C-alpha positions as CSV (number, residue, x, y, z in Angstrom):
1,N,-19.1,-30.2,-3.4
2,K,-21.5,-33.3,-4.0
3,K,-25.2,-33.8,-2.2
4,V,-26.2,-37.7,-2.3
5,T,-29.6,-38.0,-2.0
6,S,-30.3,-42.2,-2.1
7,F,-33.6,-44.2,-1.0
8,S,-33.9,-47.7,-0.9
9,I,-36.5,-50.9,-0.4
10,G,-35.5,-54.4,0.3
11,N,-37.1,-57.8,1.9
12,T,-35.3,-59.8,3.6
13,H,-37.9,-62.6,5.0
14,F,-37.6,-64.9,2.6
15,D,-33.5,-66.7,3.0
16,F,-33.9,-68.4,-0.4
17,F,-34.6,-64.7,-2.3
18,Q,-33.9,-61.0,-0.3
19,V,-34.3,-58.7,-2.9
20,S,-33.4,-54.8,-3.0
21,A,-33.9,-51.7,-5.2
22,R,-32.2,-48.1,-4.6
23,V,-32.0,-45.5,-6.3
24,T,-29.4,-42.4,-5.6
25,Q,-28.7,-39.3,-6.9
26,F,-25.7,-37.7,-6.9
27,K,-25.3,-33.8,-7.6
28,D,-22.4,-31.2,-7.9
29,E,-23.6,-28.3,-6.3
30,T,-20.9,-26.2,-8.0
31,I,-22.2,-26.4,-11.5
32,N,-25.2,-23.5,-12.7
33,T,-26.4,-25.1,-15.5
34,E,-28.0,-21.6,-16.8
35,L,-23.9,-20.9,-17.3
36,T,-22.8,-24.4,-18.7
37,E,-23.8,-27.1,-20.6
38,N,-22.5,-29.5,-18.0
39,K,-24.8,-32.1,-16.2
40,A,-25.1,-30.8,-12.5
41,S,-26.7,-34.5,-11.5
42,Y,-27.3,-38.0,-12.4
43,Y,-29.1,-41.3,-10.7
44,I,-27.6,-44.6,-10.5
45,M,-30.7,-46.8,-10.0
46,S,-29.4,-50.6,-8.9
47,L,-31.1,-53.9,-8.4
48,N,-30.1,-56.6,-6.1
49,A,-31.0,-59.7,-4.9
50,E,-29.2,-62.8,-3.0
51,G,-30.0,-66.0,-1.3
52,N,-29.2,-69.5,-0.4
53,I,-31.1,-72.3,-2.5
54,S,-30.1,-74.4,-0.3
55,D,-27.6,-75.4,2.4
56,F,-25.0,-75.8,-0.9
57,V,-25.7,-73.2,-3.0
58,S,-26.2,-69.7,-2.5
59,Y,-26.1,-66.4,-5.3
60,A,-25.6,-62.8,-5.2
61,I,-26.7,-60.7,-8.5
62,E,-26.6,-56.7,-8.9
63,V,-27.1,-54.6,-11.8
64,N,-26.5,-50.9,-12.1
65,Q,-27.5,-48.3,-14.3
66,S,-26.0,-44.7,-14.5
67,N,-28.5,-42.2,-16.3
68,D,-28.9,-38.4,-16.5
69,K,-33.0,-38.8,-15.4
70,L,-34.5,-41.3,-13.9
71,K,-35.2,-43.6,-16.5
72,P,-34.2,-47.3,-17.5
73,V,-32.2,-48.0,-20.5
74,N,-33.9,-49.0,-23.6
75,G,-32.1,-51.9,-24.2
76,I,-28.4,-53.1,-23.2
77,K,-27.4,-53.8,-26.8
78,D,-27.9,-50.2,-27.4
79,Q,-25.5,-47.2,-26.7
80,E,-27.3,-46.8,-23.3
81,G,-26.1,-50.2,-22.4
82,R,-22.6,-48.6,-21.5
83,N,-23.9,-47.1,-18.7
84,M,-24.8,-50.5,-17.1
85,S,-22.8,-52.8,-14.7
86,Y,-23.3,-56.0,-13.9
87,F,-22.5,-58.8,-11.0
88,F,-22.8,-61.9,-10.1
89,K,-21.0,-64.5,-7.8
90,S,-22.6,-68.0,-6.6
91,Y,-20.8,-70.5,-4.4
92,F,-21.4,-74.1,-4.7
93,T,-20.6,-76.5,-0.9
94,P,-20.6,-80.1,-2.4
95,I,-18.7,-81.3,1.0
96,S,-18.6,-79.9,3.9
97,F,-14.9,-78.5,3.6
98,L,-14.9,-77.1,-0.3
99,D,-16.3,-74.2,-1.5
100,I,-17.0,-73.4,-5.0
101,K,-16.9,-70.0,-6.6
102,L,-18.1,-68.9,-9.9
103,Q,-18.4,-64.9,-10.4
104,F,-18.5,-62.7,-13.5
105,D,-19.0,-58.3,-13.6
106,Q,-18.7,-55.9,-16.2
107,V,-18.6,-52.3,-16.2
108,G,-19.6,-50.4,-19.0
109,S,-17.7,-47.0,-20.1
110,N,-19.9,-44.7,-19.5
111,Y,-21.0,-46.0,-16.1
112,Q,-20.4,-43.8,-13.2
113,S,-20.3,-43.9,-9.5
114,D,-18.8,-41.6,-7.0
115,G,-19.2,-44.1,-4.4
116,V,-17.0,-46.4,-5.4
117,Y,-13.5,-45.4,-6.1
118,F,-12.2,-48.4,-7.7
119,L,-14.6,-48.9,-10.5
120,N,-13.1,-50.2,-13.4
121,R,-14.6,-49.0,-16.9
122,N,-15.1,-50.6,-19.7
123,S,-14.1,-54.2,-18.4
124,Q,-15.2,-57.8,-17.7
125,A,-13.6,-60.0,-15.5
126,Y,-14.7,-64.1,-15.2
127,T,-13.7,-65.5,-11.7
128,A,-13.6,-69.1,-11.2
129,G,-12.2,-69.9,-7.6
130,I,-12.1,-73.0,-4.8
131,K,-11.6,-72.1,-1.0
132,L,-10.8,-75.4,1.3
133,R,-11.5,-75.4,4.9
134,L,-9.1,-78.0,6.9
135,F,-8.0,-79.3,9.8
136,K,-12.1,-78.4,11.6
137,N,-11.3,-74.8,10.3
138,K,-8.3,-74.0,11.1
139,L,-7.1,-73.5,8.3
140,H,-8.3,-71.9,5.2
141,I,-6.6,-72.2,1.8
142,K,-8.6,-70.0,-1.1
143,N,-7.4,-69.6,-5.1
144,D,-9.1,-67.7,-7.3
145,F,-8.1,-67.7,-11.0
146,S,-9.7,-64.4,-13.2
147,V,-9.7,-63.3,-17.0
148,I,-9.7,-59.9,-17.3
149,H,-10.8,-58.4,-20.8
150,R,-10.0,-54.6,-20.3
151,N,-11.8,-51.9,-23.3
152,F,-14.1,-55.2,-24.6
153,E,-16.3,-52.6,-26.0
154,Q,-13.8,-52.4,-28.6
155,K,-13.1,-56.1,-29.9
156,S,-10.1,-54.6,-31.6
157,L,-8.6,-53.1,-28.4
158,T,-9.4,-55.6,-26.1
159,N,-6.4,-56.1,-23.9
160,K,-6.7,-59.9,-22.2
161,T,-4.8,-60.3,-18.6
162,Q,-5.2,-63.3,-16.8
163,K,-4.3,-63.2,-12.5
164,Q,-4.3,-65.3,-10.0
165,F,-5.3,-64.5,-6.6
166,Y,-5.0,-66.4,-3.5
167,D,-5.6,-66.2,0.7
168,I,-4.3,-68.3,3.1
169,G,-4.7,-68.6,6.9
170,T,-5.2,-70.1,10.0
171,H,-7.8,-69.5,12.5
172,F,-6.4,-71.0,16.6
173,K,-7.7,-69.5,19.8
174,R,-4.5,-69.9,21.9
175,I,-1.7,-69.1,19.3
176,P,-0.6,-66.1,17.0
177,N,-2.3,-66.6,13.2
178,I,-1.3,-65.5,10.0
179,Q,-2.7,-64.8,7.0
180,I,-1.5,-64.5,3.8
181,S,-3.5,-62.9,0.6
182,Y,-2.9,-61.4,-2.5
183,A,-6.1,-60.0,-4.4
184,P,-7.9,-57.1,-6.8
185,I,-9.1,-54.4,-4.1
186,S,-12.2,-54.3,-3.5
187,V,-14.3,-53.3,-0.8
188,E,-13.7,-56.9,1.3
189,I,-9.6,-56.2,0.8
190,A,-9.9,-52.2,2.0
191,N,-11.6,-53.5,5.0
192,K,-8.8,-55.5,6.3
193,L,-6.4,-52.3,6.1
194,D,-6.0,-48.7,7.0
195,T,-6.4,-47.0,3.9
196,S,-6.8,-43.5,4.6
197,F,-4.0,-42.7,2.6
198,S,-3.4,-45.1,0.2
199,G,-4.4,-43.9,-2.9
200,L,-6.2,-47.1,-3.9
201,D,-8.0,-47.0,-7.4
202,A,-9.3,-49.2,-10.1
203,N,-6.1,-50.9,-11.1
204,T,-4.5,-51.9,-7.7
205,N,-3.7,-55.2,-6.3
206,V,-2.9,-55.7,-3.0
207,L,-0.9,-58.4,-0.8
208,I,-1.6,-58.5,2.5
209,A,0.6,-60.9,5.4
210,R,-1.0,-60.6,8.5
211,L,0.3,-61.9,12.1
212,F,-2.4,-61.0,14.4
213,Y,-3.5,-62.5,18.1
214,F,-7.0,-62.5,19.8
215,K,-7.7,-62.9,23.3
216,K,-11.1,-63.1,25.5
217,V,-11.1,-62.0,29.0
218,K,-14.3,-62.1,30.1
219,K,-16.9,-60.7,27.6
220,T,-14.0,-58.4,26.1
221,F,-11.9,-58.8,23.3
222,I,-8.8,-57.7,22.5
223,T,-7.0,-58.1,19.0
224,T,-3.7,-57.0,18.1
225,A,-2.0,-57.5,14.6
226,L,1.1,-56.4,12.5
227,V,0.4,-56.1,8.8
228,Y,2.8,-56.0,5.8
229,N,1.3,-55.2,2.7
230,E,2.1,-54.1,-0.9
231,I,-0.2,-51.6,-3.1
232,E,0.8,-52.5,-6.9
233,N,-0.7,-50.5,-9.7
234,E,-0.7,-52.7,-12.7
235,L,-1.3,-49.2,-14.7
236,A,1.3,-47.0,-13.2
237,G,4.5,-46.4,-14.4
238,N,7.3,-49.0,-13.7
239,F,4.7,-51.0,-11.9
240,S,4.3,-49.1,-9.5
241,T,4.2,-50.7,-5.7
242,Q,4.1,-49.5,-2.3
243,K,5.2,-51.2,0.4
244,G,4.4,-50.6,4.2
245,I,3.6,-52.0,7.7
246,Q,0.8,-51.7,9.9
247,H,0.3,-52.9,13.0
248,F,-3.1,-52.9,14.8
249,I,-4.7,-53.1,17.9
250,S,-8.6,-53.5,18.7
251,I,-10.6,-53.6,21.9
252,S,-14.0,-54.0,21.9
253,N,-17.1,-55.4,24.4
254,E,-20.9,-55.2,24.2
255,K,-20.7,-52.0,24.6
256,S,-18.0,-50.3,22.9
257,N,-14.9,-51.0,20.6
258,F,-11.6,-49.2,20.4
259,S,-9.1,-49.7,17.7
260,F,-5.3,-47.7,16.8
261,T,-3.5,-47.7,13.7
262,S,0.1,-47.2,12.6
263,S,1.4,-47.5,9.4
264,Y,5.1,-47.4,8.9
265,D,7.3,-47.8,6.1
266,K,8.5,-51.3,5.0
267,T,11.7,-50.7,7.2
268,F,9.9,-48.7,10.0
269,A,12.1,-45.9,9.9
270,S,9.1,-43.2,9.6
271,V,6.1,-42.9,9.6
272,R,3.5,-43.0,7.0
273,F,-0.1,-42.3,9.4
274,I,-1.8,-42.8,12.4
275,S,-5.6,-43.1,13.0
276,T,-8.0,-44.5,15.6
277,G,-11.7,-45.2,16.0
278,L,-14.4,-45.4,19.3
279,S,-17.6,-46.3,18.1
280,Q,-19.5,-46.7,21.8
281,K,-23.7,-47.9,22.5
282,I,-24.7,-45.2,24.7
283,T,-28.2,-46.3,25.5
284,D,-30.0,-48.9,24.4
285,K,-31.9,-46.4,21.3
286,L,-28.1,-44.6,20.7
287,S,-25.0,-45.1,19.5
288,A,-21.9,-42.9,18.5
289,S,-18.7,-43.4,16.9
290,I,-15.8,-41.0,15.9
291,H,-12.9,-41.9,13.0
292,L,-9.4,-39.4,13.5
293,A,-6.5,-39.7,10.9
294,K,-3.3,-38.2,10.8
295,N,-1.2,-38.1,7.6
296,F,2.8,-37.5,8.3
297,N,3.6,-37.9,4.0
298,D,3.3,-35.7,1.6
299,H,-0.5,-36.2,0.6
300,F,-3.1,-34.2,-0.5
301,Y,-4.6,-34.5,3.0
302,S,-3.3,-34.4,6.2
303,E,-5.9,-35.3,8.7
304,I,-9.4,-36.8,8.3
305,I,-12.5,-36.2,10.9
306,R,-15.6,-38.8,11.0
307,A,-18.0,-39.1,13.3
308,Q,-22.0,-40.7,13.4
309,F,-24.5,-41.5,15.0
310,S,-27.7,-43.3,15.1
311,Y,-30.9,-43.7,17.2
312,Q,-34.0,-45.7,17.4
313,L,-36.9,-43.8,17.2
314,F,-39.1,-46.2,17.6
315,K,-39.3,-49.9,16.9
316,Q,-39.3,-50.2,13.5
317,F,-37.3,-46.1,13.1
318,N,-33.3,-45.8,13.0
319,L,-32.2,-42.3,12.2
320,G,-28.6,-41.9,11.6
321,A,-26.6,-39.1,10.5
322,G,-23.1,-38.6,9.9
323,A,-19.9,-35.6,9.0
324,I,-16.7,-35.6,7.6
325,F,-14.0,-33.2,7.4
326,L,-10.7,-33.3,5.6
327,V,-7.4,-31.3,6.1
328,E,-5.7,-30.1,2.7
329,N,-1.9,-30.5,3.4
330,Q,-0.9,-27.4,1.6
331,N,-3.2,-24.5,2.6
332,K,-5.0,-26.1,5.7
333,T,-8.4,-26.0,3.9
334,V,-10.6,-27.8,5.6
335,N,-13.2,-29.7,3.2
336,S,-16.3,-31.3,5.0
337,G,-19.2,-33.1,4.0
338,G,-22.4,-34.8,6.0
339,S,-25.4,-37.5,6.1
340,V,-28.6,-38.1,7.0
341,S,-30.8,-41.6,6.6
342,L,-33.5,-42.8,7.9
343,K,-34.1,-47.0,8.0
344,I,-37.5,-48.3,8.5
345,K,-38.1,-51.8,9.3
346,Y,-41.3,-53.4,8.6
């Protein structure tokens, strides 16, 4: 029962420097501050900047702070500095088929955000990587090397881990393509899987092997994929690994997109879950989408339903609203949530 209120403002006019600021409040409405000393709400203040300095260099910077009150910290070296998180990523393209990536991210032990389920607190990570695009972008090879410091705030307890991640894939037009990737969980990785019931968290790494095919028929795009995934948790007992197979199909055109996913165990012996989604541009100003998921395993949630719509009030104003319903497996209790947003573009 948390209420989330967010306000953001940003500039996207300059390609070399796009900056935005956001303030988000998470409020737990089940906590009565008159009866307990527990804090009912906290704020996250974020500052982001990104851009392309030239055709060869791009960057993204993000600084976040969580606090009980709406105020900045006095100094990042103070105790309050543990409420901070930082992210920096830069790409260098010295030649047309080569990208070099440098990345740094750090999350303090007291930083909190209910909007990120794979948050790894009290950690630092340094990453360097390369990406090759070969045969006129028909083949890509990506390799990242990361040094991760857990418990970095306690120097004597710091746990240093070195990890190597990779991504290899093809991009042909008329034949099936393959992709094999191994990476830590992130928004980008989660979007490649239907993760409705996968139990991902901050210590999760994901191995994905995809065989996919896409075809354009007039103005309609058809995509289908067979995906094998291994979701491993480094800190779970006996290095727990969850294996499964998913089948995905998507049909889309200028106004609509339909998708269906079915997930199985590693031998196709049983169905883990199914999900389907439909998004539709109803008029030039109104669009809507719905997502349904059904879990067949003994999971906390048995069904997930999400719906949202967006309406363009005026040329610069967009109004959005959404709802989510989570059905518990044990007693069929329905948990629900909703959202309303207003976007102003000037």
